[in-house]
Every structure is written in C-alpha cells, then in structure tokens.
N, C-alpha and C positions, 0 to 999 in steps of 0.2 A: 504494500500500500504506500502511496506517495504522501505528500504533505496534506494534513487535515486541519482545517480551520473550524473548530467547534464553536467559534463565536459568530460564524456566518449566519445571516438571516435565513438561508435555505437549509441549514443543517438542523435536523430534528430526529431524535430517536436513533442516532447512529447512521442516518441516511441523508442523502442530499435530495432536496425536493426540486432542484433545478436541473441536475444532470443524472444520468443513469449510473455512472461509476463515480466513486469518491476519490478524486485526486485533485486537490486544490492548487497544485503547483502552477498551472497555467489557466486557471478558471477566470474568465472575464466577468462572471456573475458575482464574485466575492465582494461582500461589503458586510459590515457589522449590522446588527439589528437596529442600532441607533441611526446609522447612516441610511439604511433602508427606509426607516420611518420618516426621517427628514426629507429624503428624496421624494417619497410618496406625498408628503404634505406640500412640498414645493410644486410637484406636478399637478396636484389637485388645485392649488391656488392659481397656477397658470391657466389651467383649463377653465376654471370658474371665471377668471378675468376675460378670457377669450370669448366665452359664451355669453357673458354678461349676467349669468345667474348660476347658482350652485349646480354642478354637473350631476350630483346625486338625485336631483329632481327628475332628470331624464330617465333614470332607472327606477326610482322609487316613488316618484310623484303620483302615478296612477294607482299604485298599490296603497300608498298612504291615504289617498282620497277614498279608495274603496273601503279600507279599514275604518276610516273616520265615519263614513256613511253607515257601515255595518254596526259600529259601536254606538251610533246615535239612535239606533232603532230601539 
C-alpha cells in the first residue's frame, strides 16, 4: 500500500470514497475535511451570487413548498 492520508475528506472506514484503490501519493482529490468544507461553502456562495438566489431553492424549493402545504392541513 502506498501513502495514506487518513485526514482526507474522502477517507472513511479505511476506504477512499473518491477512488477505487487507496494510494494517496498522486491523488488530485486530496484535501482535508476542513479544506473541503471551505471549498464547498465558497462554491455555494459563488453559485448563489451567480443565480441571484440560494441554489438550494432549485433543488428543495418545490419539496419544501409541498411539505409546508402538507403540514398546514
């Protein structure tokens, strides 16, 4: 086995969720969980700014509307 980064965001229960084999020596996906979270927050902010509204509404807006209506009955 090659180099193993157990602090990687994709490492879980002894397995890599990004690649089939675990050899972190030349993996371009490697980043810490903290770096991954920061990158995701930055990407969400950029997308929200580009769209002009929260991107989550595109995916969850109709579901939330349905749940709100169902909860109101």
